[in-house]
C-alpha positions in Angstrom: 48.8 69.1 -41.9 49.0 66.1 -44.0 46.4 63.5 -44.1 47.3 59.9 -44.1 45.0 57.4 -45.6 45.4 53.8 -44.6 43.6 51.2 -46.7 43.5 47.7 -45.7 42.8 44.8 -47.9 40.8 41.9 -46.5 42.9 38.9 -45.7 41.6 35.8 -47.5 42.1 32.4 -46.0 43.4 29.8 -48.3 41.9 27.0 -46.3 40.0 24.3 -48.2 38.3 21.2 -46.8 39.8 18.1 -48.3 38.0 14.9 -49.2 39.2 13.3 -46.0 38.0 16.3 -44.0 34.5 16.1 -45.5 34.4 12.4 -44.6 35.4 13.1 -41.0 33.0 16.0 -40.7 30.2 13.8 -42.1 31.0 11.1 -39.7 31.1 13.5 -36.7 27.7 14.9 -37.7 26.1 11.4 -38.3 27.2 9.8 -35.0 24.8 11.8 -32.7 21.9 11.1 -35.1 22.6 7.4 -35.1 22.9 7.4 -31.3 19.5 9.2 -30.9 17.9 6.9 -33.4 19.2 3.8 -31.6 18.1 5.0 -28.1 14.6 5.9 -29.5 14.3 2.4 -31.1 15.3 0.6 -27.9 12.9 2.8 -25.8 10.0 2.0 -28.2 10.7 -1.7 -28.0 10.9 -1.8 -24.2 7.7 0.3 -23.9 5.9 -2.1 -26.2 7.1 -5.2 -24.4 6.1 -3.7 -21.1 2.6 -2.8 -22.1 2.0 -6.2 -23.5 3.2 -7.9 -20.3 1.2 -5.7 -17.9 -2.4 -6.5 -18.8 -4.1 -9.6 -20.2 -7.7 -9.6 -19.1 -10.4 -6.9 -19.2 -13.4 -7.1 -16.8 -16.6 -5.0 -16.8 -17.8 -3.6 -13.5 -21.3 -4.9 -12.6 -24.0 -2.8 -10.8 -23.3 -2.8 -7.1 -19.8 -4.3 -7.5 -17.0 -2.6 -5.6 -13.3 -2.5 -6.5 -12.6 -4.3 -3.3 -14.9 -7.2 -4.3 -13.4 -7.3 -7.7 -9.9 -7.5 -6.1 -11.0 -10.4 -3.9 -12.4 -12.3 -6.9 -9.4 -11.7 -9.1 -6.7 -12.5 -6.6 -8.2 -14.3 -3.5 -4.8 -15.1 -2.0 -3.4 -11.6 -2.4 -3.9 -8.5 -0.2 -6.9 -6.7 -1.6 -5.3 -3.3 -0.9 -2.4 -4.2 -3.2 -4.7 -5.6 -5.9 -6.9 -2.4 -5.8 -3.8 -0.2 -6.0 -2.5 -2.2 -9.0 -5.8 -2.0 -10.9 -6.2 1.7 -10.2 -2.6 2.4 -11.4 -2.9 0.3 -14.5 -6.2 1.9 -15.6 -5.2 5.5 -14.6 -8.1 5.8 -12.3 -7.7 8.1 -9.4 -10.6 7.0 -7.2 -11.9 3.7 -6.0 -15.4 4.9 -6.8 -16.2 3.0 -10.0 -19.3 3.0 -12.2 -21.2 0.0 -13.6 -20.2 -0.8 -17.1 -16.6 0.5 -16.7 -14.1 -1.8 -18.3 -10.9 -2.3 -16.3 -7.7 -4.0 -17.3 -6.3 -6.5 -14.8 -2.6 -6.8 -14.2 -1.1 -10.0 -15.7 0.1 -11.2 -12.3 -3.5 -11.7 -11.2 -4.7 -13.5 -14.3 -5.1 -17.2 -14.2 
């Protein structure tokens, strides 16, 4: 029996990236980064504008004062339930039980 040996030589590609190809590849890589940066910048600006417009005044809870009384003082013509809800939401407070000395931000729509 005869033995056959097959040797293969690796095929080398003769592809090279041209100057124009590098420019196009750089552009394609840069576009997503530019879009992400733009969206982040717009998101940061809207978040800043929103937080500045939401609260203007800070009040300190007095001993014996309830959130309901505070809501009636702040917005006498509004429904106290809505005012209490807005104050709780703005200050990230989960309960209407408030302690004396607690500082609460008031929503801008209830400030004079």
